[in-house]
N, C-alpha and C positions, 0 to 999 in steps of 0.2 A: 375851528373844525375839530370835533372829537371823534376820531376814527376808531371803530371797534371791529375786531375780527372774531367771528363766532362760528361754531360748527353745530348744525342742527340735523337730527335724524329726519328723514322724509318718509312718509307712509303713503302707500297707494300706488307706487310706480310699478308698472308691469312690463315695460320694455325700454329700450334705449331712447325711443322717441319721447317717452314720458319724461326722462331726465332732461332732454333738450327743451321740452315744454316748460318744466319747472324752472330751468335755468333762465329762459327768456322772460318768464314771469317775474323772477327776482330782479333781473337786470332792469326791468321797466319801473321798478319801485323807486320813487324819488329818494335820494340819499345813498343808494347802493352804488358803490364805486367798482366793485368786482364780485363776481359769484361764479362758483363752479359746483356742478351737481354730479356726483359719482353714482352711476346706476349700480355698479357692483357692490358698493358698500352702503348704498341708500343714504348718503350723507350730502348735505348742502354746506359749502364753505363760503361764507358771506362776509364781505368787508363793507361796512356802511357808516355813515355819519350819524352819530347818536342824537344830534340836534335836529336832524331832518327825518329820522326814521327810528323805528324800534322793532324789537322782536315780534311784538303783537301785530304790527303793521305787516311785517313779512309773512307771518302766519296767515293773516286774513287774505292776503294776495294769493298765497298758495292754495288756500281752501277754495277761493273763488275759481281757481283753475281746475278744481276737481281732485286735489290731493290734500295732504295735511303735513304740517311742520310742527315738530315737538320742540317747545321753547323753554323747557325746564332749565333754570339757571345753573343748577348743579349738573355738570357734564356727565358724571358717572350715573346719576339718577336718570338723566335723559337717555343714556345708552341702555340702562337696565329696562326702562319703560319701553323703548323702541324694540329691544330684544323680546320682551314679553308680548308686545303686539304682534311681532313677526312670528313668534312661536305659536300663538293662537291662530294666526292666518295660515301658517304651515300645516297645523293639525286639520283645519277645515279643508285646505287644499288637498291634503292626503286622503281625507274621507271622500271628497268629490271625485278625485282621480280613481280611487279603488272602485267606487260605485259605477263611474262612467265606463271603466274598462270591463267590469262585469256585464253591464248592459250591452256594451259593444260586442262582446263575444257572443251573447245570445242573439243579438240583431244580425251579426254576421252569419251565424248558423241558419237563422230563419230566412236570411236574404237569398239563400240558394233556391228557395221555393217561391220567391216573389213573382217570377214570370209564369208560374204554373197555376197559382191559386189566388183569387181575389181576396180570400180570407187571410192568406199569408201576407199579402201586400198591406192589408189594413192592420194586421198584427205588427208588422215592421213599423208602420206609421205611428201606431200607438206607443210602441216601445221607444221609438226615436224622440218623440215629443218631450218627455221628461228629461232626456239627456240634453237635448239642444236648448230648451227654454228653462229647464230646472237647474241641472248641474252646470250648464253653461250660461246661466243668467248673468254672471259677473261680467262676461265679455260684452253683453248687450247694454248693461247699465253703464259700464265705463265708456263704451262707444258713444252712448247718448250724451254723457257728460262732455266728451271731447267735441261732439257735434255742436253742442250749445256754446262752446268756446270758439267755434269756427276752426277747429284743428282736428288732428287725427293721430292715432297710434296703432300699435299692433292689435289691440282689441278691436279697432275699426275693421281691420282686414279679416279677423276671425268672425266677427259678427256679420259682416257683409257676405262672406263666402258661405257660411253655414246657413244663413237665412235665405240666400238665393237658392242654395241646393234644396233646402227643405220646402220652400214655397213652390219652386219649379216642380218638385216631385209631387207635392200636394195637388197642384193643378193637373198634372198628368194622371194622378190617381182618380180625381173627380171627373175630369173631362178627357178621357183617352181618345174619344172619337175626333176631337179637334185635330189631332195629329194624323190619325189613321186616314181621314178624308184627304189628307195631303200626301199620303203615301209614306208616312213616317211612323215607325213603331215607337210609342212613348216608353221611356225608361225612368225608373225611380232611383233616386239617390239619397233616400232616407238614411241608409246605412253609412253612406259617405259622410253626411253631415254629423251623424252620431260619432263615427270613428274619428273625425277631425277633432271634435270636442274632447274625446277621450285621450287621443294622442297628445294634444296640446296641454291638457291638464297634467298628464304624466310627465311631459317634457318640462313643464314649469316646476313640478315637484322635484324632479332630478336637478334642475338648474338651481333652485333655491337651496337644496341640500349641498350642492357643490359650492355655491357662493358663500355659504356659512363657513366652509373650511378655509376660504381665502382670507378670512378675518380672524383666524385663530390667534395670530400674534397679539392683537389688541386684547382679546379676551384673556389670554395667558398673563399679559402684563397687568390687567385690571384685577386678576385673581391673586396677585402677589401680596396685596395688602391684607394684614390680619383684620378681623372684625372687632376684637377686643384687645386691650393691653393692660399691663399691671403698672399703675402709677404709684410712686412712693409719696405719701403725704404726711401731714402731721399726725394722722391717726393710723399710720402704717400703710401696708399695701392695699390698694383698691383696684378692683377690676372695673374698667370703664370702656365705653365705646371708643372706637378709633376717631370718631368725629369730635370727641371731647378733649382730645389731646391738644395742648397749647404749647407755644414756645416757652422754653425754660422749665417745663415739667421734667421731673426725673423719672425715667422709665426703667423698670427691671426686666431683663431678658433672660429667660431660663433656657437650658439646652433644648434644641429642636424647634424653638419658637422663631417666628418671623419678626423682623424689626419693623416697628410701626411708623417711624418718622426718621428724618435725617437728624443727626446729632453728633455729640462728642462724648466718648467714653469717660466716665468720672470715677469708676471703680470696677475692679475685676479684670480678668483676662480671658480671652477665648479666641477661637478661629471662626471666621464668618465666611460662608459661601456666597460670593458676589457674582457667580457665573451668569445669573439671569440678567445682570446689568452690563457686565463687562465681557462676557463670553469666555472668561478665564476659569478653568476648572479648579485650580489650586486655591483652597481657602486662604484668606488673609488673616494674619495675626493681628489681634486687636488688644491694645493695652490702654492705660489712662492717657487721654489726649488724642487718641486716634479717632478719625471720623468714621461713622457708620451710616448706612443708607436704608431708607424704607424699602421693604420688599425682599431684602437679603435674609439669609437663614443662618441663625446662630448654630454652632456645632456643639461641642461637648461642654465648654465652660459656661459660666454665668457671669453677667456683668450688668452694670447700671450705666445709663447715659442721659445726658441733658439734651432735650429736643431743641433743635435750632430752626428747622423748617418742618412745617406740618401741612397736611391737606394738599392743596394745589401747588404749594411751594416746594414740595420734595422733588428730588431728582427723578423719582419714578413717575410722578405726575407730569413732569415736564417732558419725559421721554414719551409717555402715552400721548400727550398733546402733539409732540413733534411727529410721531409715527402716524397719528390720525390725519394731520394736515398734509403730510407727505403722500399718504395713500390716496388722498383726495385730489392731489395736484395732477396736472396733465402734461405729459411731455409733448414736444412739437409733433411727433409722429401721430398723435391722436387727432390733430386738427382736421386732417382729411376725412377721417372716419366720422367726426362730429358733423362736418358739412354734409356728408352723404346721408347720415341718420336724420338730419333735419328736414330733408326733402324726400326721404325714402317712401313713406306711406302714400303721399299724394301721387308720386311717380308710379308706384305699383298699381294704384287704383286706375290711373289713366291707362297703363299698359293692359290691364285686365279688360277694360272697355274696348280698347283697340283690338284685343284678341277676339272678343265676341263679334265685333263688327267684321273683322277680317274673315272669320269662319263663315259668317252669315252671307257675306258678299261673294266669296270665292268658292264656297261649297254649298250651293243652294239646296241640294237634296237633304242632307242631314246636318247641314252647317250650323243651324241654330242650336240643335241639341248638343253637338260636339263643341260649339262655341261656348255654351253655358258651362259645360264640364271643364273646358280649358280655362275659362274665366275664373271659375271657383278654384281650380288648382293653382293658377297664377297668384290669386289673392292669398292663398293659404301657405304656399311653399316659400314665398319671399320672407326673409328674416332680417329685420334691422337689429334684433337682439344680439346676434352673433357679432355684428359690427360694433355695437355698443359695449359688449363685454370684452372684446379682443384686447384692448389696452389696459383698462382699469383692473381686470382680474390679474393680469401678469404683474402690473405695478404693485398691487396689494400684496401678492405673494412674495415678490422680490424684496420689497421694502420690509415686510414682516420677517423674512428670512435674514435680512441684514440686521434688523433689530435684535433678533435672537442670538446673533453672534457678536453683539456689542458694536455694530456699525449703524449709526443713526443718519439716515438720509433725509434731509429737510424738504427736498422737492424732487418730483419725478424727473425733471429735466436734468438734474445732477446725475441720476442713475443712467440716463442716456448719454451724458457727456463723458462719463468716466472711461468708456470704451474707446473714445476718440483721442485720449491724451497720449502725447508722444514725448513730453518732457516733464520731469518731476523736479521741483525745487524744494529743498529741505532747509529748514532752520536747523541750527546745530544744538543749542542748549535746550534741553527738555524734549527735543524731538528725536534726534539721533542719539543723544546722551540722556542720562537719567535726570539731569537738571539739578543735581545735588552733589557738591564736591565730596569725595571720599578718599581715605587713605588707601592708596593702591599698593604701595610697597613701603618697607621700612628696613633699615639696617642699624643695629646697635653695635657700638664698638666693643662692647663686652656683654655678657649675659645680663639682661635687664633685671634690676631688682624691683620689687613692688614699691619700695620707698621712692626710687627715682621716677617710676611711672606715676605715683601719687603726686609727686611734686609737679610734674608736667600737667597732670589733670587739674590740679589746683590753680595753676597759672592760666591755662586756657579757659577755665570756667569763668574767669574774670575778664577775659578779652572780648572786645566787641567786634573783632575782625571776622569777616564772613568765613574765612578758612578755619577759624577756631572750632566751629561746630563740627567740622570733619574729624578733627583730633579728639574732640569730646566723645563723639559717637564711636570712634575707634577704641577708646579706653573705657567707655562706660560698662561693657560686659564684664570687665575685670572686677567690678564692685570695689573700687578703690576708695579710701577715705578722702574727704575733701580737705586738703592741706591749706590752711590759711596763711598767706605770706605776711611777713612783718611789714614789708613795703612792696608796692606793685606800681609799675610805670609802663605806659604804652608809648612807644616811640614811632611816630608816623614814618612810613617808608622803610622801616627796619624790622620791628617786631615788638616783643615785650620783654621786660626784665623784672625779676622778683627776688626779694631777700627772705631767706628762711634762717632758722637757727644755725644750720650747718653751712651757710654760705650764700653766694649769689648765683642765680641761674638765668639763662637766656633762651628764648625761643623766637626764631625769626629767620631772616635771610643771611646770606654769606657776609654781607656788609656789616651786619650787627656783630658777627663773630670777629671780623678783622678789626673793627674799631675797639674791641675789648680784649684784643690780644689772644684770642683762642685759635689754636692751630688745627687745621683740618687735614687728616691723613690723605696721601695721594690717592689711595684706592677709593676713598669716599668721594674725593673730588671727581674722579673719573665716573663713578656711578651717578653722581649728581648731574654731571654734564650730559650723560645719556638721557636722564629723565628730562632735563631741560630741552634737549633737542626734540624730544617727543612731545613737547608742549605741556609738560607737567610742572607744577609748582613745587619747589624744594623748600622744606622747613627744617632748620637745624635746631637741635636741643643740646645745650652745653652748660657745664658749670664754669666757674671762673678759671678752673685748672685745665679742663679737657673737654673734647667733644664727647657727648654721650650717645646721641642717635641722630639719624637723618630720616626724614619722611618724604615720600612722594605723594602729592595730593593732586587729584584730577577729577574732572567730571566724567566718569566712565560711560562708555557707550552702553546702550541697553543690550541685553543678551541676544535679543531677536533681530537686532539691526542688521548685522552682516547677512544673515540668511534672507531677510526681507529684501534687501538691496540686490542680492544675487538673483532672486526670483524676478524682480522688476527688470533687471538687465537682460535676463533670459527671455522676457516678453518683448525685448527690443526697445525698451524705454531708456531715455538718457537722463541721468541723475546729476543735479547740481547741488552744491551746498553754499548757502548764503549765511554769513554770520557777522556780528559786530565785534567778534573776538580778534585777537592778534593772529597774524598769518601763521606763526609757528604752530600754535595750538590747532588752528583750523586744518593745516596740512597734515598734522599728526593724526587727527581724527579721520581725515579723508583716507590716509594710508590704511588705517585700521579697518575702515568700513568698505573700502574698495571704490570710493567715489573719485572720479577722475577730474571733475570740474569744480573749482573752489573759488569763491570770492569772499575775502575777509575784510574786516574793518568797515563794514557798511552801516549806515544809519537806516532807520525805518523807511525813509523816503527813497533811499538808494535801492532798497530791496524791491519796492513797488516799481521803480523806474526800470530796473533790470528785467522784471517780468514783462513789462510792456515792450521792452526791446526784443525779447524772445518772441513775443506775439507778432511784432512787426516783421519778423523773419518768417512768419507763416506757421509758427508752432502752436500746438494746443497745450497749454501749460497748467499743471496742477501744483498748487503751493501747499506745503504741509508745515504747520507751525503750531505753537502753543502759547505764545506770549502776547502781551499788549503791543509790543513793538512789531509783531507780525501782522497785525490787523489790516494795515494798509496794503501789504502784499497779498494777503488773503482776499481782500476785496477786489484786487486787480486781476487775479488769476481766473482762468476759464473754469477751473474746479478748485475749490478751497476745502482743505481738510484740516480740522483742528484736533489736537490731542485732548482727550477727556479730562486729564489731570491739569490742564493748562488754565489760562485766565478765562473769565466769563465773556470778556469782550471778544477774544479770539473765537470762542464757540458760537457767540451770537453772529459774528461775521461770516463764519464758515458755512458751506453748503452741506458738509458731511462732518460728523463728529465720531472719532474713534474712542469709545468709552474707556477702554483698557490702556490706551496710549501705546499699544503694541503695533509696530510698523508692519508686521506680517498680515495685519488686517487690510492693508492697502492693496496688495495683489489679490486678496480675497474680494475686495470691493470691485476691482476691475473685472475679475472673472464673473462676479455676480452681474455686473453691468452687461457683459457680453451675453450671458445666458438669458437675462431678462429681455433685452432688445431682440435677441433671436426668437424668443417665445412670442413677443408682440408681433414680429413680422410673420411668424408662422400663423398666428391667429388671424391677422389681417388678410394674409393671402388666402387662408381657407374661407374667411367670411366673404371676401370679394369674389373668389372663384366659385364658391357655392351659389351665390346669387346670380352671377353672370352665366353660369351653366344651367342652373335649375329653372330659372324663369323662362328661357326659350323652350326648354323641354316641356315645361308645364303648358306653354302656349300651343304646343303641338307641332314644333318644327320638324320632329322626326316622323310625323304621320304620313307625309307624302312619300317618304323613303321606305318605311317598313310597316306602316299602319299602326305605329305605337302611339297611344294617347294615355298619359299618366293618370292613374286613379287619384282623385282628390284626397282620399284617406291616406294613401302612400305619401302624397305631398305633405300632409300634416305631420306624419311621422318623421319625414326627412327634415322638416323645419324644426321640430322639437330636438332632434338629435344634433342639429348644427350648433345650437346654443350650448348644449351639454358638452359637445366635443371641444368647444373653445375653452370652457371653464376647466374641463378635465386636462387639457393640454397645459393650461396655466398652473394647475396643481402639481404637474410633473416637476416644476421648479423646486418644490419642497424636497424632493429626493435627490436633486443634483448636488454634487460636491463642489463647494467653492473654496474651502480651506486648502492649505498646502498638504495634500494627502500623502505626498512622497517625502515629507520632511523626516529628518533623522530622529525625531522624538518618539520613537516607537514605544518608549516606556510609558508615555502618556496613554497610548492605546491599550497597553497592558494593564496599567494601574487604574485608569479612569474609564470604566465602561458605563454606558448609559443604556437603560432598558425602559420600556413603557409597559404599564399594566393597566388593564381596565379595572375599575373599582365599582363593584355593585353594592347597593345599600345606602349610598349617600343621598340625602334628601335636601340638605341646606348647607349654607356656608360653615355652620358649626361642625357638621359632619366632616366636611372637607378639611377643616382645621385640625380635628382630632386625628384623622388618618395621617395627615402631613406631619404633625407633631410626633406621632408614634414612630413613623419611619425615620425621622431625623434624629431620634434618640439612639439609633443603631450606630455603633462605631464604624466609621468608614463609609457611611451612607449619607448622601445629600439628596433630598426629595422635594419635588414640586408637585402639588396635587391641584387639579382644576375640577370644578363642578360641571362645567359645560364646555367640552365633553368630560365625563367622569373618568379621568385618566391620571395615574401617578407616573411621573417621569423620575426615575431613580438613577443616580450616579453612584458607582462603586469606586472608591479611591484605593481600596486594598484588595481588589479582586471581587468578582461577582459572588453574591450570596445566593443560596438556593431559595426557591419560591416558598418552600415549606417554612423556612426560618423567618422570612418576611411576614408571611401570613400569621405565624404564631405571635409575633410581636404586635402586629396590628390588632389581632383578636384580644390579646391581653391588655394592651394599652388604650385601644380606641373602641372596641366593641365588635359586633357582628358585621364586619365589612369584608367582602370577598375580593381577593386579587386574582386576576387571570391574565396570562401573557397576552399582549396586544399584537395582532397580526400586522 
């Protein structure tokens, strides 16, 4: 069995019932094991057996159902193609909506005289006809396609209601005596049918515009890659397309340019802004041997790097794929809405017929006329779209907001689960700590000479012990010469010894010094004991005559760890630390971070078993780790969170990845979870409440009480606004604060300001690149420019610069592009 997971853009869906229909169609195809269709993003997420099925088969099945599936193998091209189709559809919809509203206003004015003049009645009929069957023809063609497939959607309701209103009015216009002979004055509803079409077209226009904003996170990520790069070849520098970059190519990166692929720096130094991937504003120093990532922005320096991952293999491409898949996934709360949307349209049609019959039976005088009006209003006011949009729009915005902060959520269910967590289990090394031993303290018995430091550097450079790297990194900034010993020996369990021209030297533990007769002063012993009690490793450096220095080496905790744990404890969450390290070190780290519960000396299996034990006690457990040894525990937890700088296996296993490995992102994730689920519930409440209240009112339940019967045109407007309100409520998530807004890093707010500017004059991706490059050349500025929408997001690391200065640089470096502050 060769299972493939693919994402396909879907074209032609007009409501939530359409998404349900496409999903059922895909699930019926032989070889499809799983499918999910997201109405908000217009994407189909399909898992199928390549031996039994293919993309072409899926496309044909969807086309037979009255829709279309774009099966371009290059996902970025497919997205671009889908966006172009939707852009053209949006422009056509905009034209139809404007024309329909213009006609509707004229018809409404003329409608005031319809009861007074036959000419006016005929005029209204003539004006309504092109609106209903011309500008509204899409509703009828789509409804016919659904009818041929023995199904229905929102277009069915619109087409049925408007055609009933129009034909009923046409009959009354041509044969008014039929009703007058029965004592009933015939009424015309031409203006209602036209107003319904106008309001629904306007509603869909607003809905489409709002839905576009829910997927800005994906567009911004896709805009991060440059279109061209400078490759260094045998003939010198060559400007090539991004698609031509291959692994092992040497790429030159100039100031202000975006990095085109993942790779390793081979030459030069610079600072790189990685905030779009990690959410961290501080640029990272890059020297030879450092990793760089596609989509990040080079600052002032220039460097060359060797490409290691290109195209779909880059971290940026993987992030885009993960965000797309997560935005298309469905949390458990969506299941009820899906069930309702699946039977919604047939139910509403049945209720509308019952409404007509009820009026006809129980109000024989004017019952039929009122029944027709009520039936039309029931058909038009009911809205499955609000139900269909309630969850996916909130999920898309929530996951997109997380991605922009460096929090990658793989599945919508994880976002719903995060708010329910009551216990957090942390791995120690690489999660709470940096994961790399460092020299934390040092004591020299006398003022250190550069010669003695050079001797130690020369010894440690030849050691293979893991702790040697910490001493090397500590001494490296001193630019010491590499002293080559005449004789070098590594002594397991003790340390190293080396002979130079001026004598013998030792670097290792206390036992090495004792065995070689080196005396350690009492004050040094006392200091070393304190370090040991706190879980730190002590390294002694001595000559054959005396002790020269003592070093404390430890894996230091991350700077943000204590603050993050304090926030989590303030949220009422219980924190545990599980580690394979020795108890002394584990408890020392626990004291430093404020964790009360510790288990040390554990194997990977022990960690997973302990998580299951906590779950057996009724707890909802989140596991946070970064290593291969954490993968079993991550898989066992209710919510698994991996650090982005950890192992690939841990990130593959985890439900959430923190790209920056900053633990303060975890309380941010939990706050985002609360806000997203709250928004989903608000949307679902409004969608259900709207339909539960509006349908009985449309049926005329208030008529016996106060004589109120809802106008079908007003019902159409209410239906349109219900969908727009749900999307607008989801978009409010973008403005919600999820980070630790009260943290004491006020300097970040002072030195790192972010503003957005509209950019006029950009026509293509080359224009975008020119503007972005110009802005990034400014000292203290980091900019991201997108083409759709045409916006420059500018971060100021040394205080905000005036708009005039930014505009001047853009004009000089890029051309006639105009910046204006974005509201």
